[in-house]
C-alpha positions in Angstrom: 129.7 107.5 166.4 128.0 104.4 165.0 130.4 104.3 162.0 133.5 104.0 164.3 131.8 102.0 167.0 129.4 99.6 165.4 129.0 97.7 168.6 129.9 99.7 171.8 129.2 96.8 174.2 131.5 94.6 172.2 134.3 97.3 172.3 133.8 97.7 176.0 134.0 93.9 176.5 137.1 93.6 174.4 138.9 96.4 176.2 137.9 94.9 179.6 139.0 91.4 178.7 142.3 92.8 177.3 143.1 94.7 180.5 142.1 91.7 182.7 144.2 89.3 180.7 147.2 91.6 181.0 146.5 92.5 184.6 147.7 96.0 184.0 146.4 99.5 183.5 149.6 100.7 182.1 149.2 103.4 179.3 150.6 101.0 176.7 148.0 98.4 177.6 145.2 100.9 177.7 146.3 102.3 174.2 146.6 98.8 172.6 143.4 97.6 174.2 141.5 100.6 173.0 143.0 100.2 169.5 141.7 96.5 169.5 138.4 97.5 170.9 137.9 99.9 168.0 139.5 97.8 165.1 138.2 94.3 165.9 134.4 95.3 165.7 135.1 97.3 162.5 136.9 94.4 160.8 134.3 91.8 162.0 131.3 93.9 160.9 131.0 92.1 157.5 130.8 88.8 159.5 127.7 89.8 161.3 124.7 89.3 159.0 122.2 91.0 161.4 122.5 94.1 163.5 122.9 93.5 167.2 119.6 93.6 169.2 119.3 95.8 172.2 119.5 94.0 175.5 116.0 93.7 176.9 114.5 92.1 179.9 117.7 91.4 182.0 115.6 89.7 184.8 114.2 87.2 182.3 117.6 86.6 180.8 119.1 86.0 184.3 116.3 83.6 185.2 116.9 81.8 181.9 120.6 81.5 182.4 120.2 80.4 186.1 117.8 77.7 185.2 120.0 76.6 182.2 123.0 76.4 184.6 121.0 74.1 187.0 119.9 71.9 184.0 123.5 71.7 182.7 124.8 70.5 186.1 121.9 68.1 186.5 122.5 66.7 183.0 126.2 66.4 183.7 125.6 64.2 186.6 123.0 62.1 184.8 125.1 61.6 181.7 128.2 60.7 183.8 126.1 58.1 185.7 124.8 56.6 182.5 128.3 56.5 181.0 129.8 54.9 184.1 127.1 52.5 185.2 124.7 51.7 182.3 125.3 48.9 179.8 125.3 50.1 176.2 122.2 48.0 175.4 120.3 49.9 178.1 120.5 53.2 176.3 117.7 54.7 174.3 119.4 57.2 172.1 116.9 58.9 169.8 116.1 61.8 167.6 113.1 63.9 168.4 111.2 66.8 166.8 110.4 69.9 168.8 108.1 72.4 167.1 109.4 75.9 167.6 107.5 79.2 167.7 110.7 81.3 168.1 111.7 82.9 164.9 114.3 85.5 165.9 117.8 84.4 164.7 119.5 85.8 167.8 117.0 83.8 170.0 117.5 80.7 167.9 121.3 81.0 168.2 121.1 81.4 172.0 118.6 78.4 172.2 121.2 76.4 170.2 124.0 77.4 172.6 121.8 76.4 175.6 120.8 73.0 174.2 124.3 72.1 173.0 125.8 73.1 176.4 123.6 70.6 178.1 125.2 67.2 178.2 123.2 64.5 176.5 121.5 66.7 174.0 122.6 67.9 170.6 120.8 70.5 168.3 120.9 68.8 164.9 119.0 71.3 162.6 115.9 73.3 162.0 113.9 71.0 159.6 113.2 72.9 156.4 109.6 73.8 155.8 108.3 72.9 159.2 110.4 75.1 161.6 110.8 72.0 163.8 114.0 71.4 165.8 115.6 68.0 165.2 117.2 67.2 168.6 119.3 64.2 169.5 118.9 62.9 173.1 121.5 60.6 174.5 119.1 58.5 176.7 115.5 59.3 175.9 112.8 58.1 178.3 110.0 60.6 177.8 109.8 62.5 174.5 107.0 64.8 175.6 109.0 65.8 178.7 111.8 67.0 176.4 109.4 68.9 174.2 107.6 70.6 177.1 110.9 71.4 178.8 112.4 73.1 175.7 109.2 74.9 174.9 108.5 76.2 178.5 111.9 76.5 180.1 113.9 77.8 177.2 111.7 78.9 174.2 109.1 81.0 176.2 111.8 83.2 177.9 113.6 83.6 174.6 110.4 84.7 172.9 109.8 87.2 175.7 113.4 88.5 175.3 113.8 88.5 171.4 110.4 88.4 169.7 108.8 91.8 170.4 
């Protein structure tokens, strides 16, 4: 089974999306969707350097995603306000270093997605040798607040989910 279905959740998601996009349960759509749901994961298997991790701690993941959504909306309003009403000389755009304890590549990828989805922040790189995150902040007022926020609001739940 694992040979033909390297990632059953991906196959189920592909079939579901295919049927939703076509808005049909016709046999032809079911057949083509099932074919794609089997073939796409097989063809994309060499592109996945690591095996998928089992989904753990759904409550922690839901809480993380909910707090991230709140932060994204809040940052969207703040960045819009800054762009519309602040003079360019009033900006304090800076790079900061955030020491990371998270080591799991899947957790780091999700942390990168969350940070880059938040307006006003950009994940630059993991600095070689130190495992510090180089982060660009559009309008920095308190560096320690950013470090604490990333460590407690994002990194700790991800460690709980991925580093076991």
